[in-house]
N, C-alpha and C positions, 0 to 999 in steps of 0.2 A: 621565515622572518614574521616576527610580533609585530603587529601593526594595532594601535589605538585609534578607535573613532569617537572623538568626544561630540556627542551630539547625535541621536537614533531617531530623527526626524526622518524625513523623504529622501535626501539625498545621503545621511549617514548612515542609513539602515541600509538602504538598497546598495552602497558604494561596500560598506562590511560585508554583507553576505555575499558579495560578488568577490571581494579578495580573499574570503575564505574558501569561497568555492576554487578558487585559485589554488589552494594549498598553504596559504598563509594562515596564522594564528592570529585572531581578531578578537578584539573585546571591543565592543560598543558600550560608551559610557553616557550616561543621561541623568539631568539632577531630580529628574522627575520618576519618584517612587513608584507610582503607580502604571507608569508606562514599563519601566523596566520590569514590574512584577507581572504585566499582562504579558513582555516579550518573553518572559522565562515560563510563561504558560504555551507559547505558541501563539497568543493571539496578537494580530498586527494592528498598530495603531493608524495605519492607511490602507487604502485599498489600491492594489498594485499587481496586475496578473502574474502570476507564478512565483509571487515574494514568499509568501507562507510556506510554500515547499522548498524554497530553497533556502531557507532559514531554518526549517525543522530539520532537513537534511544534512547542513554544515554544523547545527546543534547537536544533532546525533553522533557526528562523525568526530566531535570534540575542538573541532577548527573555530568555532563562533561562541560567544558568551555575553552576558549582559550584566553592568554593574553599576551602581550610582557612586561606586570608590571609586574618584578620580586617580589618587596618587598609588593605589593599587593597581589599577587598571593600565596605568602606562608604563609601570614598572619593567624594565627590560624590552620597552618597544623601540626599533629602531625607527620608525616614522609614527609621528602623532599627529593624525589628521583633526583640524577644527572645521566641524561642519554643522554650527549653530546657525540660527535665522538670522538674517540680515533687513529686517521689514522696513518700508517706509518709515522715517521718522515723523512723529507727529509734529505738523506746523511747518515744516519747511520741505519734505521731500526727500531729505538726505537719508542714505541708507543709515539704521540705528545698527552702530558698530560695539554698543555696550556688552553684548553676549560674547563676540569675538574677542574683545578686552579683558572681559573676565576669565575668560578659559586661558588665555595666555598668561595674565598674572598667576592664576593658578597651576597652571603646568609652571612655570618659572618657580615656584616656593617649592614644589615637590619633583622636579626632576632630577634622578638620581644617576642616570647612564646617559652616553652621549646618544643624541637623537635627532632627526630632522622634523621640525614642525613646519606642517603642511597645511596651508589655507584652503580648502575645499569650498568655505563658504563663498558666495558672490559678493567680493570687496571692491570699493572704490579703489582707485591708483594711489599708490602710496600706504595702505593699509599694512602691507608688509614690513613696511619701514617701521611702523608705530608697534606693531607685534614684536618686532627684534627689540625695540628699546625698551619695551614692558619684560621682555625676559631678559634684557640685561641689566634692567635695574633690580631684578629677582637676584641676578649673581648666582645663577645655579654653580656647582662646582664642577661642572661638566662640560663638554663639547657641545653645542648646538648650532643649527644653522637652520633659517626659516625659508621657504620655498613656496610657491603658488602653483596650483593645481586646480583649476576652475572644473567644474562639472559641465556636461552638455549633454543632460538626461533628459527626454521627452516623458512627461508621465504619460504612463501607460504601454510605455514601449522599453521603460528605464532597462531592465536586466539585458536586452536584447543591445541597447545602445552603449553598454557598458562594457560588454564582453565584447563586441565588434563596432569598436569606435569609428567614427571618420577619421579621429584625432585624438592625441593625446598632448596635453599643452603643460608643458613643465616651466615654470620661471625661477631661475636662481643662478646666481654666479659663484656657488662654490661647488668644486669639481667633487668635494665629497659629497654635497647633497645629490649632484647628479648621478652617483656612483648608487646610493641609496634607493632614490626614485626609478633608477635601471632597475634593481632589482625587485622592486617592488611591482614594476609592469612588465617584469622579464615574460611571463605567460604571454603576455599580448606580442611580445616582439615575435614570437615564434609564429604568429598568425600574419606578422610584416602590418602590425597597425601602425599607423603614419604616427611618429613623435615628434613633437617641434619642442627644443630645448630654447628658451629664450630668456631674457631680464625678467625680472620680477614684475615691475612696472608694464612693461609690454605684455605680459600675461594675463596681469589683472584687467589690462583694459580690452583684451581679445574677448571675453566672456561678454562684456557689456556691449562691444561694436557689433558681436556676432547675435544678439538679441536685437538690437536695434535695427539692423539692417533685416532681419526675418519681419520686424513688426512694420518696417517700412511696407515690405513687399505685401503683407495682408492689406494695408491700409491704402496702399495704390491699388489694388485690383477690385476692394470696395468702392473706392470712388469710381473706379471705371465701371464697375456693376450700375452706378446711379448713372451713368452716362449713356451706357447702352440702354437703360429703360427710356430713357428720353429721345434716343435716335431710333429706337428700333433693334438694336443689335443685340445677342445673345453673348453675355460675359463669358459663357463657358465655351465656346468656340473662340472667343478672344483670349481667354487664357491659355487654351491648347496651342493657337497660334504663336503667341509669344514665348509659351514654355518650350515650343520646340528647339527655339534658338538656343545653342550649348552656352552663351554668356548669360543668360538670363535663368533657364531652367524651369520646369514646372513645378516645384513644391513651393508651397505657402503662397498659391495663386490660385485659392477657392474662395470665392465670395461668400460673404457670411454676416453675421449680426457683430461683427469685432472682436478683438484679441481679447483674453483674461490670463487669469490662471496665476502661479505664483511667482512668475518670471519676468515677463513683459511687462506689466503695468509697474512695478516697483524698479525695475532695472532701466527702463527710459527715464523714467523719472531722476533714478539716481545719477544718469549719466548726464542729464541737464544740468544737475545742480553741480557736477564736477566741471563742465563746460563754464557755467558762470564763474567758479572760484578761481578757474584759472583765464578767465576772459576770453573765452574762445568758442563763440556761440555755434549750436548745433542746429541753425533754422529748420533742416528738414525733419529733424527728431522734434523738433517743438511744434511743428504741423502736425506731424504723426500722433503724437500725445493729444491734441486737441480734437483732432478728425476722429480718432476712436473712442473718446469720452462722449462726443455728442453722435456719433453711430448708434449706440447702443439704444438709448431712448428714442432715435429716428426710427428704428425697427420695432418699438413698441407703439409709435404712430403709424408704422405701414400696417400694423394689425388692425389698429382703430378704423383706418382707412378702408379696410377689407369689410368690415363690420358696417360699413355704409357711410362713415364721417363719425365726428365727434356727437351730434345730437342725436344719432342714431345708434351709437355705441353704448350708451349709458343704459345702465341695468341688463345689459346682456353677458353672457358666460364664456369664458375662453377655457380652454384646456392647453397646458404648455407640457409639450413632450422633451426631456431632456433640460436639465437644470444645472450641471455641471459645466464649467469652460468648455470642455472636450470629452470626447467619449473615453471610456477605460480607466477612469478616476473617479473618487470620491469629492475634488477639489473644487469649493466652490467660490475662492478668492477671485475678486472683481468678474465672476462670471456674468455674461452680458442678459442671462437670465434675470438677474437681479434689478436690473434698470429695465427691461421689458415689463415685468412685473409689478414694477412701481407706476411706469406709465400707463399700464390700463387700468390700475388701481385708481390714479387720478383722474382718469377719463369716466371713472364711474363704471368700470368691467369686475366683474366677480370671475375669480381666477381659482382654477383649479391645476395640479400638475403632477405627472409621475416622472422618476429617474431611475433607473435601476439600481443606481448606486449612492447619490446624492442626497436624499431628502432629508437624512437625519442632519446633516449640516446645515441644510437649505432651511428647515423650518424657524431656527430663530433669525434668519435673515430675512425670511418673506411672512412675518407672523398672520397676514392676512389671507393666504394662500393654502386651500387645502390639498394636501398632500393624499395620493389614491395609489391603490396595490397595484395597477394596472395602467397602462395606456388606454384600454376601452373604458375602465371605470371612472378615468379621468376625462373622457370624452363624453359620459352620458348627461344629457340636456345642454351640451354647448352649442353657441351660435358659430364657433369656428376652433379648429384644431392646429395649435401651431408646433412645427419641428423647431427646436431651438438649439438643439445639440445631435448629434447624426449618430446616435446608438445604434449597433446593429439589429436590435430590436424593434427599430425605428423603419427598417428598410423593408420590409414587407409586411405592412400594416392590412389587416382586411377592410377595405373599403366599404363593402358591403354591410360588415357587421357595425363600422363606424357611422354609416348612413343611419342605420335604423338606429343608433343609440343618441344621435345629435339632434338638436330641433332643427339646424341648419347646415347641409353639407359643403362646409367650408374647409378648405386646408391652406394654410400658410407655411410654405418649407422655406424656411430662412437658412437652409444649407444645400437647396438644390437636390435634394437626394432624389426625387422622382422627376419621370419626362413629365410635362404639362398635357400633351396629349392622353398619356394613359391615366392620368388621374381626371382630367375632364370627361372622359369614355364613362367613368363610374358615377358620373353626375353631379360631381362636386365644382365649386368654383375655385380655382387653383391661382394661387399667389406665389411667387418663387422671388429671386434677387437676381437683378441684371438680365431678366430674359421677360420677353412681352407674354 
C-alpha cells in the first residue's frame, strides 16, 4: 500500500519510517525545502534513538522517500496522513489548526484517486468535521473519507512505541475507511496489538484525555513530594506503595521539577479551551496546569535555598546538568530547565550547563547560560551542581572529580537519581525532591 505522510516533523517522520519498515511504500512530504534536502542526505531534523538508521535502511530499500511536491506525493496513496504541528495559539491557548486546514485544502485540490485522509496530528474535538468540510468544498472527483488516528509516541522511545503500541485508536464511521486503516496497520495485527475503532470525535478526545490524565499523575506525585518533605516521609516509598496498587500503577509517579515537552503543556491548555467552549469545566486539569507552571520556578528557588538563601546566593555559580524536558531527546519545548535557569538568573546566580543533545536548541532560550562540553566543565568553579534531566550520563558521576573542580560540594538532585547516603558519604551537601 502507498501511504503519504504530510509533515516530516517528529510524528510524521517517525510514523512514516515505521510504516515503511512494515513494508508499505511511504512518501514523506514537507513544505520546508531545507528539511527535505537534509532528509534526502540522511540528516535527521530531530534526535530520536534509532531513527537515522531506520530511515536509512528504508530509503535504501526503496520504501521511503521525501519530497516537497504534495500533488505528486499523494498520487496513488490509499491513506494520506496529516501530521503537521498544532502549537498553542498565541493569545488564547487554543490549538492552532491553520497548518491542518491548509493541508486539507491542498489535498482537496489535488486528490486524484480514492483515499482516506487521516488526522495524525493532535487536534481538538470536531477537527475531523472541519477537515471533511474543507475537502468537500474542494469537490475532488474521487471518493474520500476522513479518519482520526492519534499518536501515542514517547520522545526517546518512539520507534518502540510505534511498533509495539499499547493500543491503536482509529476514529471513523466509514466501513471503507476501517478497511483501509486495517490494511495500514495489518502488520501490527499479527502481533495482536489492541486496536480500538470508535467515532471520530471520541478518537480525537482520547488523545487529550490520555495526556491530561498523565499530567495529573505527575502533578499529584510532585505535590505529594512537597508534603513528604514537610512531614518527614520519603516520596519514593510513597510512590512505590501506591504504584503497587493495580488500579493506580507505577508509571508517571516519579517526583521531579514538573512536566514539559511538546505534548502535555499545549494539550492540557487546548483541552481546557475545549471545555470552556462547551461550558463543561475541567477543574482538575485547571489545577494541574497552574501547579505545574509554578513548580518549575519553585525548583529554581529550591536551588537558591541550597545556596544559603536569597542573600547568600547572589554572585554564586551553579551548573545545570540536563536541559531537555526528558532524556533521549533534544526537545526543549517548555523544559523545566528554562524556568529554573531564569529563576537563578533573577536571584543573581551565574549559570553554566551541559546537556548531551539539547544545547544547540537551548542556546537561544537561555542567552545568559554558558554551555559547556561536559558535566565536569560545567561543574568547574561552581557552588552547586543541579541534576535537572536524568540522562544516563549523569547516573554515575565522579563525585571525587566534581569535588575537586567545584568551589562548594553541593548536589541538588531534582530527579532523585542518587541515594542520599551515597552522596553525603562523598562529602557533599545533598538536596533531593520529597526526601529528607
